[in-house]
C-alpha positions in Angstrom: 144.0 78.0 0.4 142.3 80.3 -1.9 139.1 78.7 -1.5 139.4 78.9 2.2 140.2 82.7 1.9 137.1 83.1 -0.3 134.9 81.4 2.0 135.6 84.0 4.6 135.9 87.1 2.6 132.6 86.6 0.6 130.4 86.4 3.6 131.9 89.5 4.9 131.8 91.5 1.8 127.8 90.5 1.3 127.2 91.2 4.6 128.8 94.6 4.6 127.5 95.5 1.2 124.0 94.5 2.0 123.7 95.6 5.6 120.3 97.3 6.3 120.5 100.8 6.8 118.1 102.6 9.1 115.5 105.1 7.3 113.8 107.0 9.8 111.6 109.1 7.0 110.5 105.8 5.4 109.0 104.5 8.6 107.4 108.1 9.6 105.7 107.5 6.0 104.9 104.2 6.7 102.9 104.9 10.3 101.4 107.8 8.8 100.0 106.0 5.9 98.5 103.5 8.6 97.2 106.0 10.9 95.8 108.1 7.8 94.2 105.2 6.9 92.9 104.4 10.4 95.0 100.7 10.1 97.0 100.8 13.2 97.2 102.5 16.6 100.0 102.1 19.3 103.9 102.9 20.0 106.6 101.6 18.2 110.5 101.5 19.7 113.5 100.5 17.5 116.7 99.8 19.4 120.0 99.3 17.9 123.2 98.1 20.2 120.7 98.6 23.2 120.2 102.4 22.6 116.7 103.6 21.2 116.9 104.8 17.4 113.2 105.7 16.9 110.2 105.8 18.6 106.7 106.7 17.2 103.2 106.7 18.6 100.3 106.8 16.5 96.4 106.6 16.8 94.8 106.8 20.5 95.5 105.1 23.7 92.1 105.8 24.4 89.7 105.8 21.5 86.9 107.3 23.7 88.4 110.3 25.1 90.4 110.8 22.0 93.4 110.7 23.9 96.8 110.5 22.0 99.5 108.1 23.0 103.2 109.4 23.9 106.3 107.1 24.6 105.3 106.9 28.3 101.8 105.8 27.6 100.9 102.2 29.3 99.0 100.1 27.2 97.1 97.0 28.7 98.6 94.2 26.6 95.8 91.4 26.6 96.3 88.4 24.3 99.3 89.4 22.8 101.3 88.8 25.9 100.3 84.8 25.1 102.8 85.2 22.1 105.5 86.6 23.6 105.1 84.1 26.6 104.9 81.1 24.1 108.3 82.2 22.3 110.2 82.4 25.7 109.0 78.8 27.0 110.0 77.5 23.6 113.4 79.0 23.6 113.9 77.8 27.0 113.0 74.1 26.3 114.9 74.7 22.9 118.0 75.4 25.6 116.6 72.5 27.8 116.1 74.9 30.9 112.5 73.1 30.9 110.5 70.0 29.1 107.0 70.6 27.4 106.1 67.6 29.2 106.5 69.0 32.7 103.5 69.2 35.1 102.7 72.4 36.3 102.1 70.9 39.9 106.2 71.5 39.9 105.0 75.3 39.6 101.7 75.5 40.9 100.6 72.6 43.3 97.5 74.0 44.2 95.9 74.2 40.8 93.2 71.3 40.5 94.6 68.8 38.3 98.1 70.5 38.2 99.8 66.9 38.3 97.7 66.1 34.9 98.3 69.2 33.2 101.8 69.8 31.1 103.0 73.0 29.7 102.4 71.8 26.6 98.9 71.5 27.5 98.8 75.1 28.3 100.4 76.4 25.1 97.9 74.5 23.4 95.3 75.9 25.5 94.2 72.4 26.3 94.9 72.3 30.0 91.1 72.5 31.2 91.4 75.1 33.4 88.4 77.3 33.6 88.5 80.7 31.2 87.4 83.6 33.6 86.4 85.1 30.0 83.4 82.6 30.2 81.9 84.0 33.3 78.5 85.5 32.9 80.0 88.6 35.0 82.9 89.1 33.0 81.7 92.0 30.7 80.5 94.0 33.7 83.8 93.9 35.3 86.1 93.9 32.5 84.7 97.0 30.5 85.1 99.3 33.5 87.9 101.6 33.7 90.7 100.3 36.1 91.8 103.5 38.1 95.4 102.1 39.2 98.3 104.0 38.1 100.9 100.7 37.7 99.8 97.5 36.1 
């Protein structure tokens, strides 16, 4: 019985004693150091129990005009969305909500060869789908400012 009680008390004690505390000043110093050394630009939000407890924006949201970011700055996220998408797809596969072997024709039947391309192929960048960044005119339209307000 003593062993059983200890099995419950030790984890409770260690998680209570060693729980992390939020140190706003330490984070401010860290982000200030990054900014001072031109090592990072962007915005950060930390939440705890669904409530935002810390926000910080450093660097520029637009380097050319030296526009500083705010809490409401909208960023063009680019390739980082691949990481989040992959994590969500793998989580869904882990929960048996989808299979990595599923052909994309189930979702996108109009794509050429969709019946031969699996979700795993997409995650591994082995789908054979043309990359629009390989187009000759890609840089001519990609580098132009997008005037849309909501994207």
